N, C-alpha and C positions, 0 to 999 in steps of 0.2 A: 342346482343351488344358483339361484337368481344373483346377477351382479349388484352390488349396490352401486347408486346412481353417481358416486363421486369416482368410482373405479372405470366407468366407461370411458371409451376414448372418443375424442372428437377430433378426426383426421385434419379437417381442415382448420380448425382453430388452433392445433397446434403446430401447424404448418405456418400460418398467419405468424402467430407468436414467436417461433424460432427466427422467421424472416425480418420480423421487425427489431427484432434482438440484436441482429446481425449488422456488425459494422457495412457489410457490402450492400446493404437495401439503401436506396435513395429513400428518404421520406417526404412527404408532400409539404411545401410550402403554405401553411394555411393560414396566411397573413390576413387574406379576404374574408375568411371565417373570423378571426379575432374582431376585424373592424366593422362586421355588421351583425353580428351577434349582440343582444342586450346584454347576456352573461357570459362571463369568460369561460371556456371549456375547462371543466377538471382535467385532471392528467388523466383520469381512466375514459373520461370522454374522448379525450384528444388520440388514445391508444386505441379506442374503437373505431376511429376514422382513419388509423394506420393500418389496421388489420384489414378494413375495406379496400383501401387505396391498394395495398399489396395485392388483393382478390383481382382488381380490376386492372391491374398490369399485366396478367398473366396471358399469355398466346391463347390460352382456351377460355378466358373468361367468359365468352358467350354461351358457351356450351356448361362448363363446370360451376361457374360462378354467379350465374342469372339467378338463384334464388337463395336468400340468405338470410339469416337470423341472428338478431342482437337480443341476447338471453340477460336482460339487466334488471336489478333488483327494482322494487315498487320505491318511487321517488328518487331512484338515481339520475333523472333527467333524461329519459328516454326522447322527450319532445323535443329537448335540444340537440339532441345527437340528430333525430330527423330534419329539423329545420338546417344543421350543417350539412346534412346529405344533400339537400337542395341545392346549396350554394355550392357544394363541392361537385356534383355531377353537371351543374351548369357552366362553372367556371374551368374543369378538368375535361369534361366529354361533350360540352355543348348541349345537354340535354336541357329543353326547355318545357315538357310537359311531365306534369306529376300528377298521379291519382292517389290521393289518400282515401282509405278504405275501412271501416271498423264495422263493429257488428251493431253498435247501439248510437241512437242519434245522441246521445249525451256527450260521448266521445268525439263524435263530428263536430258538435257544437261548440266544445271546448277548444278544440283544435283550430276551429274556425275564426274564434277570438285569438289564438297563439299566432296563427300564421298570416291573418288579414286584416285583424282589427287594430289599427294603428292606435286608437285611442284607449284600448284596453291596458289595463296594468299588466295583464299576461301576455301581451304581445312580444314576440320573443327577437324580432329582428331591429334591426337600425332603421331609422324612417329619416331619409331616404335611404335605400340600399345602393352602395355604392362601389362597383369592383373596378380597380383600375382607372377612376376618374369617371367612369360612367355610369350615371343612375340607371338602376334596373327596376322595372316596374315588375309588381307580383300581383297577378290579376287572378280573381276566382272565374271559373269558366264552367259550363255546362257539357259542352263538347269542345274539343282541341280545335281552334281554326286550322284551314287549309294554309290560309296566306298570313305566316305569322310576322307580326312585328318585331324588330331588332330590340336588343336589349329588354327583352320581356319573357318572364316566365308565368306559364299558366298552371294554375293549379285547379284540379277538380276535386272537391271533397263529397263523399256519399256514404251511405250505410251500403252494407254488401247485399242487404235486400232490395234497397232501391237499385244499385247496379245490376242484380238480376233480373229484375222487371224490365229495366231499362233496356239491355240487351237481348233479353228473349222476345221482349214485346215492343219493338221499336215504335216510337212514337216521333212527331215532327219535332225538330230541334233536340233531339236526344242522341244519346251515343250508339254507336252500332258497332257491329264486330268489322264492318268495312271500314270505318273511321279509324279504327286500332292500327288495322294495317298498314296505314300510312304515315304513322308517327312513330318514334322510337320513343318508348314511356317509362318512367319509374314509378313502380306500384310501392307506396307506402302502407304497409298493413298493420295497423295497430290492435294491440289485445289478442295478436296472433292465434293465441292457444285455440280460439272458438274456430280456426279454419282447418282443424285436423279430426274433427269428429267422425268422420267417415273414416280416417286412418284407424283409428280408436275401435270402430265396428267391423275394420278387416274386410269391408264390402262397399265399394262406393258407389253411390247412387248418381244417374246422369246429371242430374240439376243441382248435386250437392254444390258448397261454397268452394270446397277445393277443386272440384272439377271447373268451376266457373273462372277462378283466379288462373288455373292453368292455362285456359282457353286464353285468358287476357294476356299472360306473360307469353303464351307461344305466339301471338298473332303479330310479333314482329322480333327478329333474332337479335336484335339489339334492346330488348326492354330486359328490365330487372325487376324483382320482386325484393322489397328488403321488408323483413318481417320483425316485428318488435312485440315482445311479453317478457313477463317477470313469473310467469308459470308455466312454462312449457312440461309435460308429464312425461319426461324420458325415461321413467321408471318402467313405463308400458313400452313392451319391445316393438311393437309396430310404430309409435311415436318417435320411438330411439332410432331403428332403421330408417326412417324416412329424414330425421333431422342430423343424424351424426354427421354427415358431410356438409350441412348446411348453416352449422352453427359457426359463426365468425368471430363471435366475441359473448364473453361471460361475464358477469360481474355480480357476484352472489349476494344477497340480502344481510350474510353476517359478515362478510367483508366491508359492505357499505357502512354498517352500523359500527363495527369495531376501528373504522376509521374515523368516525366520528362525524358523518355525514347526516346522522339521525337524531332524533330525540334518544335518551335511554327510555326503556320501559319497562314499566312495573306493572304487575298483578295486584289488586286488593280484593281478596276473596273474603265474603262475610255472608251471615245469615240474617243480616238487616233486611226489614221491610224496603220496598221500592222508594218511600219517601224518607227513609234513613238514608238510604245509598244516594238519593238525589241529594240531600242536604249536606252529607259529607263532601259531595262531587262540588257543590255550589260554594261551599265554604273553601275548599280548597282550591277553587279557581279564582275566587275572589281574594284570597291570602297571595296567590300568584300575582295579580294583579298589583296590588299593594307593594309586593318586593320590586316588581318593576318600577313602580313611580318611585320609591326610595331610592332606587339607584339610579333614577334619571333616566330610565329606558323610555323615550318616546312612543306613544301610541300602541301599547303593549295590551292588547284585548284577547285573552284566553278564551276559547271557545269550548261548550261541552256539547256531546252527542249523546242523545239517549237512543237506545236501539232496542227494538222489538221485534217479536217474528210475526205479530197478528196486528193488523190497522186497528181493531177494536180496542187490542189492550194499548196501543199506543196512543189513541185520542183518549182515552180513559186515565192514563197516567198523567198527559199533558194536563188535562182539567184538572185533576188531583193535584198535580204540582203548583198549577198556579192559584189553586185555592189555599195550599199553604203556604206560598210565599205572599199571599195576600193578609192572612192570619197571622203571620211571624210577628212575633213581640219580643220585647227585651227580657221579659220573663221566661218565654218559651223557648228563646234562643239560649238563654245562660242555663237552664234545666238539661236541654239537649247537650250543651258543651261538657258540663258537669258529669252526667252519666254517663256518654260515649267516652270521655277522656279515660273511664275506668275499663270499659268493654274494650276498647280498642288500644290499649296501652301497648299491644306489642306490633303495632304498625307505625313506623317510625313519622311518616308523611301525615297521618292525621293526629299524630300525637304532637309534632310541631304544630299543626293548623289549629287544633284546641287550645293549646297554649298561647299561641297568638291572639285568639280572639278574646280568650279571658284576660287578656291584657289590655285589652281596646275598649273605648267607650262604645257599650252596645247600642246605646239609643243612634248614635250615628252609624253604627255597624248595619242596624235593621234598616235605617234609611238608605244605605248606599245598596244594601241586598235588594232592595224592594225597587230601587231606579234602575240596576241592571239586569234583575230578572223578574220579568212581568210580560202581560201579552203583547206589547210593543216590541220587545228585544227576541220573544220566541217564535219560531219558525217550525211548523208542520208540513213536512213534505211527503204525507203518506197518501194524498190524493192521486199521486201519480199512478198508484195502483201497481199492476204488474209491469207498467210500462219503465219502472224504473225512479230512481230519486230524481233525476234530473231531468225529467221528462216535460215538467210545466215550465215555459221559458222564465216565468217570473222565478221559479225556484233556482233555475239555473242562475240566473244574474244575481241574486240574493248569496247563493251558496258558492258561487266562484269568486265572490269579490268580500268575503269575509275579512281578509287582512285590510281592506282599504277604511280609513278614517272614518268616513262617512256610513259605512255599514253598520247598524245598530245592533246586530243579533248576536247574542251569547249563548242561547242555548238551543238545539234541534232536536226534534223530534222524528224518527224515522223507522221506517220497518225495514227487516231484512239486511243485506249487507251494505256497506258503503260501497256503492256500485264503481264501476272503472268509469273515468271521466271526471271524478271530482277531484280538484285541485288544491286541496285545501292545507295549508301550513302550520295556523295558530290554533290547531286542535290539541287540547291538554288531557281532556277527561272523555273517556267513553263509559257510560254505564250502561250496564246489560241488566234490562228489565226481568223481573221473574215473573211467570208465568204459569196458570193454572196446569196446562199441559206441556211441561218443559221439554224441549226438543235437544237431548243430549247426544245426537248424532255426530258421528265424524264428519258428514256432509255439513251439519250445520256450524260444528266447530272450525270447518276448513272456511268458511264464509268469513268465521268472526276473524281467525287468521290474518284473513286478508284485509279485513277492517281495520285491524291494529297496525298491520305493515304499512298501509297508505295514511293512517294517522299520525305514524312515527316520522314523518317527514320533518325536516328541520326547520325553524322558524327563524330566518337571520335577521334578527333583530339588532337595532344600535347600541351600543354599550360602550361608554368613553368614547363617543365619535366615531367608531368604527364598527362597521358591519360584518358578522362573520356567518360564514357558510358551514361552519363546523362547530361542534360542541366546544366551550372553552372554560366551563366549570368544571369538568370532571376531577381536577386537583383542588378545587377550592376548598377552603377552610369552614367558608360558610354552607351549611347544609340548605339553608334558604335559596342560595343562588341557584343550586342544582335543579330544584323544582321548575326554572324557567327553561329546562333543555330536558323535561323529563314528561311522558306520557304516561298517565294511569288508567288502568283499565279496571274497571269497579264491577265485579260479576259475583255470580253466584259461587256458594261453597257445597260441591256436590262432588262425590268421588269420581262417579263414572265421567262426569262433564270435564272435570278438570284432566283427569287421565286422557281423554279424547282431545281436548283444548292442548294438551303438551305435543301430543302427537301430531297435530295440525303446526304447531310451532316448528317440530322438527322438519316437518315435510316442506314449510317454507323457507327454512333455513333462519329463523325468526328468532332473534334473543331475546328473551322475556324474563324479568327478574321477579322473584315473589317478594313484597315489600315486609313480610312478616319474616322472611328468611333471610335477611342479611346478616352480615357479621360484622362486628365493631373489633378489631385488633389493636390493642394498647400497648404502647412502648412507652416505659417509666425511665427516667435516668436514674441511675445507681446510685445509691447514698456514698458509694466507695468514691466514686468518680465526684461526686459534690463537695468532695473534702480537697479534693487535688487542687495544687496551687493554679494548674491550668484553668480548671472550672472558674475559680475564685477570680483570677487577676489576669488570665490569658484573653487574647482576641484573634478572631478571625478575619478575614479581609476580603474586600472586594474594590472595584476599581470606580473611581469618581465619574462622572458623565458631565457634559457640559452641552449648553444648547447650540444649535448651529444657525446663526443668524440668516437669513436670505442674502444679506451683503457678500456672504462668504461663499455663494454658490455663483462665483464669477467666471467660472471656465468649465469646459467639457471635463477637464480631470477631477474637479471638484465631485464628478458623480461616477468616480472609478471607470473611465473611460480612456483607452488611450487615444491621445490626440492626433498621432503621427500616421498610425497605420491599422489596417485590420484586413485580416486574410480571412476569406470566405472559402471554406471547401465545396469546389461547386461538383464535388465526385458523390460524396456521401451524405451531405449536409446542407440542403437547400432550404432548411428551416432551424430555428433555433429548438435545441432538444437536451435540455438540462440532465435528463435521465444517462444520458449518452456521452454528452459532450467531454466529460471529463475523462472518459476511458479510449476515446477517439486517439488510434496510432497512424501518425502521418508517417508514410514511407517515403522521406526525401529522394530516394533514387528513382523513384516511378512517379514523381510529380512535377512540375514546372508551374510557375506563375505568370499570369497574364495581368496585365495592368486594367482597371474596369473604372475607375474616376480617381481625378485629382482634384480635390476641391478648392485648388489654388489656380486651376487653369480654366479661362474663359471658354475653351472650346468644350469642355465637359460639362458646363453650368446647365445647359438644355438638358441633359439626360438626368443630373441631380435633380433639377427640378420637378421632372416627371416623375421621379421615383417618390419627391414628397407628396405630389399630388395623389399618388396612389395611398398612401396611408394618411387614415383622418386623426390619428394623433398631432400630427404635424400642420394644423390648425392654431394659426396663432393665439387664438383665445385659450385653447387648450393648452397649448405649450407654457403658457404664462403661469398656469396653475404651478408648474413644477420647475420653470426656469425664470424665477423672478427677475432676473438681470438682462435676460435679452431684450433687445429694442425691436426687433423685427426678424422675420423668417429668413430675410436676405443675409441679416447680421449672423444670425446662428450658422448661414452656410457658408459665409465668406470670412468672418472675424476669426484671426489667428488663436482667439481664445477660446474660440467653441471649435467648429468644424474646418476651419479655412487650411489648416496644414494636414488635415487628413485625407491619406492615400487609400483606396479599397483596391484589393486585390484578389484575384480568383486563383486557389489552388486546383490545379486541373491536370488528370492524367495526362501523360508523355503521348499515349496514343491519340489524343484529343488535338489532332494535327492541323486543325483550322482556327482561325481567330476567332473569337468569342462574338457573336452577332449583338445588334443592339439589344435585341429583347432578352438575348443569355446576360449581358451587363446589366438590364433593369432588373432580373430576376436574383442577381447577384447583391445589386444595391437594396433591392426588398429586404433581403435577409440581414445586410447591415445596418439599415435603418431602424429594423424591427430590433436588432439586439441592442443598437443604442437607446430605443424607446425603453425597453425593459430594464435597462441599467439606470436610465433617469428616472423613472418612476420607483424603482427600488430603493434608490439612494437619497431622494427627495425626503429626508427626515429631519426632524426638529433637535434629536438628541445623537451624541455619539460620545463613545468612551474615550476615557485619557488613562496615560499610565501611571497616574497617581492612585494608589491604594491606600483607602480609609479603613478603618478599624471598626469591628463590631464586637462585642462583649462575648465571650462563649456562653457565659450564663444567660445572654438574651437569644440567642441562637440555638441552644440546644436546651430543649424544653420537653416535657412530657408530651406525648401528642397521640392522637386515635386516628386510624384510617377505616372508614367504612367500605367494605367490601362486598359489593352486590354478589349473590349467589345465584346465578341462572338456574331457573327452576326447571327449566324444559333441556337442561345439557348438564351430562354426567363427567363430560371433559371438556375444558376449556384451555385454549393456549395461554400459556405466560400466567398461571394461577399466582395471585398473591396470597402469602401465608406467614404467619411468624414464626421465627427461628429464635429457638431459647438460647440466651448468650451469656445467661448468669454467671457461668464459670471462667468466662473470657473477659479478662480484666481491663482488655485493651478495646472493649467496644463499650462506649458509655451507656448503652440502652440495654435494659435486661431481656429485650426481643428485637430481632432485627426483622421488619416487617417489608419483606421483600418479593420479585417475582424470582425466576430460575436463575436469568443471567444476572442480576444483582447479588443472588445467594452464592452464584457460582465465584463473584469477587470477593465477597466475604470471606469465602473458603480458602481463595489464593491467599489473601493477607494471613489469613490462620496458620495456614503451612509456612509461612515465612517470619511469626514472629520470633522464633528461635533465633534466627540469624538477625533480624533486628536487634533484638536485646543485647545481643553481644556488643553493639556500637552505640545503644542510645538507652538513657536511663528510664525514658518514657516512652511509649508507643500507644496511640488512640487512632481508631477508624471512627472518624464521624460522619454519621448519616445526617443529609441535609434533607429537609422535608420543607418543599414551599409552602406548606400550610401554618408553618410556625415563624417563620422567617421571610424577609422580602427583598434581601439582597442578592444581587444577581451581577455576574461578570458581564462585561459588553467588550468588543472589538475596539483595540486601540491603536494597531499597527495599521499603516497606510496601504491598504491593499487595491488591488485594482477592481474588484467587486466588492462593496463594504455590506456590512450587515449591522444594523444599529439596534436589532432586538437583544435583550439581555437573556440571558439564560444561567440558571444554577445548576452547577456539576453534582451528583448525587451524593459523593464521597469525598472527604479529606483528609487524607493520612497525615497526622501529626507525629514527627519523630524530634524528640529533645535528648541532646546529649551533654547538656548542663551548660553548654556554651553557645551552641548555634541550636535554632530549632527550625525544621525544615516542615512546609505545610505543603502537600501535593494534593492537587486537583485531579479527581479520577471520575471518568465518566463510562459507566457501561451501555453500550449501544449495540442494538442488534442489527444483524448483517442488513435488513431490508433499508435500514435508515442512514448506513453509513455514507451514500452520497449526499441525501439531501442535508445532513448535518455536518458536512464535511469542514465547513468555515468554523464550526465550533471546536473541532480539533485543532484545527490551524490557530485558535484564539489560545485554547489551553498550552499548546508547544509555544505561542508567543510568551507565555509567561516565566520569565527566567529574571533572576537577580540582576543582571545588567541592563536588563530592559525595561525597568520600573523603579519606581519611588515610592517607597513605604512613608506616609505622613506619620508624625509620632515619632516617639522615642522607641523604636523598632529595628536599631541597627543589629542586633542578633537575630533575626528573624532572614528566613529565605524562603520566597515562593516560587514553587515549580507547578506546570503541567504537565501530563503525560497524554501519550497517544489514547484511544478509544478502548476500553476494555471489551473485547469480543468473547463469544464461546470459547474455552479452550485456550483464551489468550493468544487468539491468532494474530492480535498486532503487538505482542512482544512488550507488554506493559513491566514487565519482569525483568527484560533484558533492558529497557531504558533505564527502570531504577538503578541498575549496574553501571550502566553507562554514565549517569549523572553521578556517580561515586554516593549515591544516598544508600544504595546497598552493597555491601561487600560482596 
């Protein structure tokens, strides 16, 4: 019996993961990557580099870790990781020659824009690249020069076909195998699943791409081959055997989607003809655009893709579509809306769309639709034929800049799949065209699943002045807002096709919801609870916030930074790593402290200035954005209000029996300044909490509500399912149902088990379920912490206990173990809520507010015990 994919071991991956999670493994200081990439690396991207760094520090790296693979989900930013590896190998190991290779011209052209075109919106590096105060030039080359310039990185980009021709039939000024022997090279192989076709065949041909890359890699023992793909077929035994020791990092698509880095994906299946499906998609797309306009989201242009299997069909559908839009009238649109509102009543998205347009001025609506969907806003990329969707340079430019303000295109007609290399974020609708000879094969649906996976990339639009790279409306009360973070796949309704499509989704680990198959769970406030005095006259509480004027950011302490000393662990922490810092155990008996820099001493000023020059954050114009009260960089370094009193020390092992070198001290200062930078940016916010708690009426916070729960159509089991829990017989729960996930349900069960004990002491006991969708109160940190958090949050539950004289209200938050470290500040906030620390505004002298530790599975943090310790529970 064949093992499942997930059960198969990947030894190198496991070794790297265990090493990186160990406190004994020093992590690389990636400050130069943070400073020189356009995008800040996400946590999982950083860990990909940590895994790589571990492998390259091993004594046998030349033999064991010279060919590695990053198996990362479509849209997860593999190109960002690639760009980071260029900087990494240049800085850490002095590599200056990089060979980027792929199987298509489209991917090569896209990557050329990413790596070399500084005027492109897709360019990934800072301009210029500055590492440790030195400007580094990134140059495109056809061959790697013998005499290389200092501070220069050479990059050759080519298809594997071109490289094969070049090496096997050398021409003047082309790369040869002899040239390769003279240089140590990093090979960056993108879409690398194409490079194991011979492995799948179990018999290699002499001129195969795999053999070619093996020859290139083996031409110099210092060479490295880094492969990147989302779709390595490790369920095939030969492919697994080849890559089981080469996969250095995995980041699955389902995890990528569950962590909010993608759009949500829904499938709309119907028997409609093509024009009905297209008009539905156009109306939904334009509705989405209007929602964005209503929310003051700038430059939000949703794009629609029409996918066919045949060029002839695609061209015909495009012509028919343009004719339909040209002939669209207020009468025909009204008739379409009325008829289809009845037909598609089981589709939440389309029902919302029809209701919206029926409430609008249809004369204006038709005018807008014709302006946005016409021959000038339509692009047909089928002329590329078998060469691919991006084979034509004009098509490539138009399709690779769809998010740009001046790009007019709203609808794209294309044959076959959205191929590798198309980097688009504002695709929100894909329409699968019906054809005379339908292809329902698994091969066909595999390509469609890949198309959807690429289209699911999140579009980081600006809302309320902030750009987000993860979904922010999952819990929004407005279903309209969710449309801005949802991709819809409009497809045919055919049982065999749907079955194969779901198999393809499973193979890709892609979570796709069926629009007709969502569930809405409703929780109603019990009539009995509405009769209580607590509901009629009672209050819940949240703390008041206040604006922080720029004038109060007058010293480094206002950013939560200790102005007197900073200790940097030079043994295990050469860079800030939030995931591990709280757990780092320092053994005082085995370490000593070395002075690195005293900001008050003139003799240390030169070293400090050099460290500042290495970090581009510390340019005065940039600093002034976050430090409005500083007068100059010199003032920031020397003034006692800022860093003038700071002493930076390194904690080193006792066996480190030599004094720190100037370069060692510089590295320690790099870490210290990066830590200061993070705190400055994090703490420069405009609002902070106070210890004054305001009241909100219970009747305004406890209301009927509904929760829409998408049902994944291709998954029978989903972690943390949200389900209704019947509570009609539990008088202590205000709602008839508790709509909860497994952890929240566990907390409800715990409180239920304690009810008899509570009722021995209290006349009234209620467990209030808070829903952000019906109330907008939040708690804010109000104690003066070293590291401040200004964002507010709402705990999931409030336990209310009233003995007739005193009412206790206890904030309780269930929290999964994977979130404990990230959200530790929220627990600190809860634990700071004590009667002696706060002031209740209004006539509430008989109210006592408390917060307790996070509730985890099995009450691992002892919430019940804490209730006893606080004398709330006897």
